[in-house]
C-alpha positions in Angstrom: 6.3 3.3 -12.4 2.5 3.5 -11.9 0.8 0.3 -13.8 -2.6 0.1 -15.0 -4.8 -1.4 -12.3 -8.1 -3.7 -12.8 -11.3 -2.4 -13.5 -12.4 -3.2 -10.1 -9.7 -1.8 -8.5 -10.7 1.9 -8.3 -10.9 4.8 -6.4 -14.3 3.7 -4.6 -12.8 0.5 -3.9 -9.4 2.2 -2.0 -12.1 5.0 -0.4 -13.9 2.1 1.2 -10.9 0.4 2.5 -9.5 3.3 3.7 -12.5 5.1 5.4 -12.9 1.5 7.1 -9.5 1.1 8.4 -9.2 4.8 9.4 -12.3 4.5 10.8 -12.8 8.2 9.0 -16.2 8.3 6.6 -15.1 11.7 5.6 -11.7 10.4 3.8 -11.7 11.3 -0.4 -9.9 9.5 -2.4 -8.5 11.6 -5.6 -6.2 9.4 -6.6 -4.6 6.5 -6.7 -1.5 4.8 -8.5 -0.2 1.1 -8.5 3.1 -0.5 -8.5 4.6 -4.2 -8.2 5.1 -5.0 -4.5 7.8 -7.7 -5.1 10.0 -8.7 -7.8 9.4 -11.9 -9.6 10.1 -15.3 -8.0 9.3 -13.9 -5.0 6.2 -14.9 -4.4 4.4 -17.5 -6.2 1.1 -18.2 -4.7 -0.3 -14.7 -5.2 -0.3 -11.6 -7.0 1.0 -8.4 -4.6 0.4 -4.9 -5.5 1.2 -1.5 -4.0 -1.7 1.2 -4.2 -0.6 4.8 -3.2 -3.7 6.8 -2.4 -4.0 10.5 -2.5 -7.0 11.5 -0.3 -8.4 14.2 1.7 -10.4 14.3 5.4 -11.7 16.5 7.8 -9.9 17.0 10.9 -10.6 19.7 13.7 -12.8 21.8 11.1 -10.2 21.5 8.4 -9.4 19.5 5.7 -6.1 17.9 5.4 -4.7 16.0 2.5 -2.3 13.3 2.8 -0.8 10.1 0.8 -1.3 6.7 2.4 -0.3 3.2 0.9 -1.6 -0.6 0.9 -0.6 -3.8 0.0 -3.0 -5.8 -2.2 -2.8 -9.4 -2.5 -4.7 -11.2 -5.4 -5.6 -15.0 -5.8 -4.2 -15.9 -9.1 -7.1 -15.3 -11.5 -5.7 -16.5 -14.8 -6.6 -20.2 -15.6 -3.7 -22.3 -15.3 -1.8 -24.6 -12.8 -0.7 -21.7 -10.7 -4.9 -20.8 -10.2 -5.6 -24.7 -9.9 -2.7 -25.0 -6.9 -3.7 -21.9 -4.8 -7.9 -22.6 -5.0 -7.8 -26.2 -4.3 -5.2 -25.8 -1.6 -7.2 -23.6 0.1 -4.0 -21.0 0.9 -6.0 -17.4 0.5 -8.7 -19.1 3.0 -6.0 -20.3 5.3 -4.4 -16.3 5.6 -7.4 -15.0 5.8 -8.4 -16.8 9.0 -4.6 -16.6 10.3 -4.9 -13.1 10.3 -8.5 -11.9 11.0 -8.6 -14.0 13.8 -5.7 -16.5 14.8 -2.8 -13.7 14.6 -4.6 -10.9 15.6 -4.8 -12.7 18.7 -1.3 -14.0 19.0 -0.4 -10.2 18.6 -2.5 -9.1 21.4 -0.8 -11.5 23.5 3.1 -9.9 22.8 1.7 -6.2 22.3 3.0 -3.7 23.2 6.8 -4.9 23.3 6.3 -6.9 20.1 4.4 -7.4 16.9 4.6 -10.1 14.2 2.9 -9.3 11.6 1.3 -6.0 9.9 -2.2 -5.4 10.0 -4.9 -6.6 8.1 -7.6 -4.1 6.7 -10.0 -6.1 4.1 -10.9 -9.6 2.9 -12.4 -10.3 -0.1 -13.7 -14.0 -0.6 -14.7 -14.1 -4.8 -13.9 -12.1 -8.0 -11.7 -11.8 -7.1 -10.3 -13.3 -3.5 -7.9 -10.7 -2.2 -6.2 -9.4 1.0 -5.8 -5.7 2.1 -3.0 -5.7 4.4 -0.9 -2.6 5.8 2.6 -1.6 4.1 5.3 -2.0 6.5 7.7 -0.5 3.9 7.0 3.1 5.5 7.4 1.9 8.9 10.8 0.7 7.7 10.8 -2.8 7.1 12.4 -4.4 3.7 13.6 -7.2 3.2 17.4 -8.5 3.2 19.9 -9.1 0.7 19.7 -12.5 0.2 22.6 -13.1 -2.6 24.1 -15.2 0.0 21.6 -16.3 2.9 21.2 -14.6 6.0 24.0 -13.9 8.3 24.1 -14.2 12.1 22.8 -10.8 13.2 19.3 -11.4 10.5 19.1 -14.9 11.6 19.2 -14.4 15.5 16.4 -12.0 15.0 14.2 -14.4 12.9 14.9 -17.1 15.2 13.5 -14.6 18.3 10.8 -13.3 16.3 10.0 -17.4 15.6 9.9 -18.2 19.3 7.5 -15.6 20.1 5.2 -16.5 17.2 5.5 -20.0 19.0 5.1 -19.2 22.4 2.1 -17.2 21.5 0.4 -19.8 19.5 1.2 -22.4 22.5 -0.8 -19.4 25.1 -3.7 -19.4 22.5 -3.9 -22.8 21.9 -4.1 -23.1 25.6 -7.3 -20.5 25.9 -8.9 -21.8 22.7 -8.1 -25.2 21.7 -9.9 -25.2 18.7 -7.1 -23.3 17.1 -5.5 -26.6 16.7 -8.3 -28.0 14.5 -8.2 -24.7 12.2 -4.6 -25.0 11.0 -3.7 -29.4 9.9 -3.0 -28.9 6.1 0.4 -26.9 6.0 2.6 -27.9 2.7 2.5 -31.0 3.3 -1.2 -32.8 2.6 -2.5 -35.7 0.6 -5.3 -33.3 -0.2 -3.3 -30.9 -1.9 -3.7 -31.1 -5.9 -0.6 -32.9 -7.9 0.7 -29.9 -8.4 2.2 -29.6 -5.5 3.5 -32.9 -5.2 4.9 -32.4 -8.7 7.0 -29.6 -7.6 9.1 -31.5 -5.3 9.5 -34.3 -7.2 10.8 -32.7 -10.3 13.2 -30.5 -8.5 14.3 -34.0 -6.6 14.8 -35.5 -10.0 16.6 -32.0 -11.0 18.9 -32.8 -7.8 19.8 -36.5 -9.3 20.6 -35.5 -12.7 22.8 -32.6 -11.2 24.8 -34.6 -8.8 25.5 -37.2 -11.3 28.0 -34.7 -12.8 29.7 -34.1 -9.4 32.3 -36.9 -9.0 32.8 -36.3 -5.1 29.2 -37.7 -4.5 27.6 -39.0 -8.1 27.1 -42.3 -6.0 24.5 -41.0 -4.4 22.9 -39.9 -8.0 20.8 -43.4 -8.8 19.2 -43.5 -5.0 17.7 -39.7 -5.0 16.3 -40.4 -8.6 14.4 -43.7 -6.8 13.9 -41.5 -3.8 11.9 -38.2 -5.8 8.9 -40.2 -6.6 8.4 -40.6 -2.6 9.8 -37.5 -1.6 6.2 -35.1 -0.9 5.2 -38.6 1.0 8.3 -38.8 3.1 7.4 -34.5 3.8 4.0 -35.7 4.8 5.3 -38.3 6.9 7.6 -36.0 8.8 4.8 -33.3 9.4 2.9 -35.6 10.9 1.0 -34.5 14.3 1.9 -36.3 17.6 -0.5 -35.1 20.1 2.1 -36.3 22.7 4.8 -34.1 21.7 5.4 -30.2 22.0 3.4 -28.7 19.0 2.7 -25.4 18.0 1.4 -23.0 15.4 4.0 -23.2 12.5 4.4 -20.3 10.0 4.6 -23.0 7.8 7.0 -21.1 5.0 9.2 -19.5 7.2 12.4 -18.3 4.5 14.1 -15.5 4.0 11.2 -13.9 1.6 8.5 -14.0 4.4 10.6 -11.8 7.0 11.3 -8.0 6.6 13.9 -6.1 8.8 14.2 -2.9 10.3 17.6 -1.5 10.2 19.8 1.4 12.3 21.7 3.8 10.7 24.4 1.4 10.1 22.6 -1.0 8.6 22.6 -3.5 11.8 19.6 -5.6 11.6 17.3 -4.3 14.6 14.0 -5.6 14.3 11.6 -8.1 12.2 8.3 -8.8 11.2 6.8 -11.7 9.8 4.7 -11.6 6.2 2.9 -14.3 4.3 0.7 -16.9 6.6 -0.9 -18.9 3.8 0.7 -22.3 4.7 0.6 -22.4 8.5 0.2 -25.9 10.1 0.0 -27.1 14.2 2.8 -29.4 14.5 6.3 -29.9 15.5 8.3 -26.9 15.7 10.9 -28.7 13.7 8.9 -28.0 11.1 9.7 -24.2 10.9 13.2 -24.6 12.6 14.9 -27.0 9.8 12.6 -24.9 7.1 14.7 -22.0 7.9 18.0 -23.6 8.9 17.8 -25.5 5.8 16.7 -22.8 3.3 17.9 -19.2 4.2 20.8 -18.9 6.1 23.9 -18.6 4.9 26.3 -21.4 4.7 28.8 -19.9 7.6 25.9 -20.1 9.7 24.0 -23.3 9.0 27.4 -24.9 9.4 29.1 -23.2 12.3 26.3 -21.5 14.1 23.5 -23.7 14.4 23.6 -24.7 18.0 23.9 -20.8 18.8 20.8 -20.6 16.8 18.8 -22.9 18.9 19.9 -21.6 22.0 18.7 -18.1 21.0 15.0 -20.0 19.9 15.1 -21.6 23.2 15.8 -19.2 25.3 13.0 -16.8 23.8 10.5 -19.8 23.2 10.7 -20.4 27.4 11.0 -16.9 28.4 7.6 -15.4 26.6 5.9 -18.9 27.6 6.6 -17.9 31.2 5.3 -14.5 30.8 2.3 -15.7 28.8 1.7 -18.2 31.9 1.4 -20.9 29.7 0.7 -24.2 31.5 2.6 -26.3 28.9 6.5 -26.9 29.5 8.7 -25.6 26.7 11.3 -28.1 25.2 15.0 -28.8 27.2 17.6 -28.6 24.5 18.6 -31.9 24.7 14.5 -32.5 23.9 14.9 -30.0 20.8 17.7 -31.7 19.3 16.4 -34.8 19.6 12.6 -33.6 18.0 15.0 -32.4 15.1 17.1 -35.6 14.7 13.9 -37.2 14.5 12.5 -35.0 12.1 16.0 -34.8 10.1 14.1 -36.3 6.9 12.4 -33.1 6.5 16.0 -31.2 6.7 16.7 -33.4 3.6 13.8 -32.4 1.6 14.1 -28.6 2.6 17.8 -28.9 1.2 17.0 -30.8 -1.9 13.9 -28.5 -2.8 13.7 -25.4 -1.2 17.1 -24.3 -0.9 17.7 -24.4 -4.6 14.5 -22.8 -5.5 15.7 -20.0 -2.9 18.7 -19.7 -4.9 16.6 -19.4 -8.3 15.1 -16.3 -6.4 18.4 -14.4 -7.3 17.9 -14.7 -10.9 13.7 -14.0 -10.4 12.6 -17.6 -11.8 9.1 -17.5 -11.2 8.0 -21.3 -10.0 4.7 -20.7 -12.1 7.3 -21.3 -15.0 8.6 -24.4 -13.4 5.0 -25.5 -12.9 4.0 -25.0 -16.6 7.3 -26.0 -18.4 7.6 -29.0 -16.2 11.4 -28.4 -15.8 13.4 -27.4 -13.1 17.1 -26.4 -13.8 19.1 -26.6 -10.5 21.3 -23.3 -9.7 24.9 -23.4 -10.9 25.9 -22.1 -6.9 29.3 -23.4 -5.5 28.5 -23.1 -2.2 25.0 -24.9 -2.7 27.3 -27.3 -4.4 30.0 -27.8 -1.4 27.4 -27.8 1.3 25.4 -30.8 -1.0 28.7 -32.5 -1.0 29.0 -32.4 2.8 25.7 -33.3 3.2 24.8 -35.9 1.0 27.5 -38.7 2.7 25.6 -37.4 6.5 21.6 -38.5 5.1 23.1 -41.2 3.0 24.5 -42.5 7.1 21.5 -41.3 8.7 19.1 -43.7 6.3 17.6 -41.2 4.7 18.4 -41.7 0.9 17.0 -45.3 1.6 13.4 -46.2 0.9 
């Protein structure tokens, strides 16, 4: 169903975008309509709408009529905690820089065989801040069914895509070392507004309250409650950059909401494309790997197929880096597992805070509501409960629950 468009979002604006993106000044837009491009809870740092435009253009001396859709990603305009968080964190600037410069160069390194993202069509820096991006739906890409987390087939494709993303970033950073300096914030950074920190504190406290009712692990409730005020700093420590280690430009929010898949006639995923590059950060690849494994895979995959996914990732990373003639050596499996073990606190944070939010997305809960109300109610999910019952003793054994 079409929705009313903002006053600035009119035929003239869309015509300017299409003339520029199609390199055709004969384009004349005759009508536009809009619809939400995401569901409630799918995206909290921007408002995303799909614009469908009817237009005419001259081709070979004839006037043709066409229809095209584009995605417009708008920074929050209503005053409140959500706008404050997005504005002060610089997320929009980060994504604009990534898509117009870094990601464009990374895509060119991998073409024509692979493509990491859609094309950026237009950037507006104020009143309001927005990005106009290629609509990937007409190309057959869509979100996967996320009700139980991604299965092995989806997860393998995602990890191969992530490996190519990381490999291309290594190659680009070798050619242009300044790229490393452009992405140093990510999710965990002392410069972010307190609203970001509070999201992690509130969700960790909510977990402590929830497991107090689970007889199997309620003994950990007090430890987690004490940990909650420090959870964001633990995240900062876990994502700290060490120059002497293997580092990449991380996607930074690599979870199932930010990966689109294409399917064959049998419903088997055959291709992927990544979206949402607001939180990219240059640091250890463990950041993206642990984030995805502990937020987006099915419980069967995370429990029994972790090594399969790591092998897929490392094989694709190594192969792609060789194809791109990288001077940097990819880590061995032994080295990769050692890195993941050292960063285990990030695995814990993701399980405590990101995974339950992903589960809440299925009930269409908006993070803005959580920020505004100051409350976080844990999802009633039996699989999540069983995973926590299994994981909490391990986190305790590893010393992660101790300050």
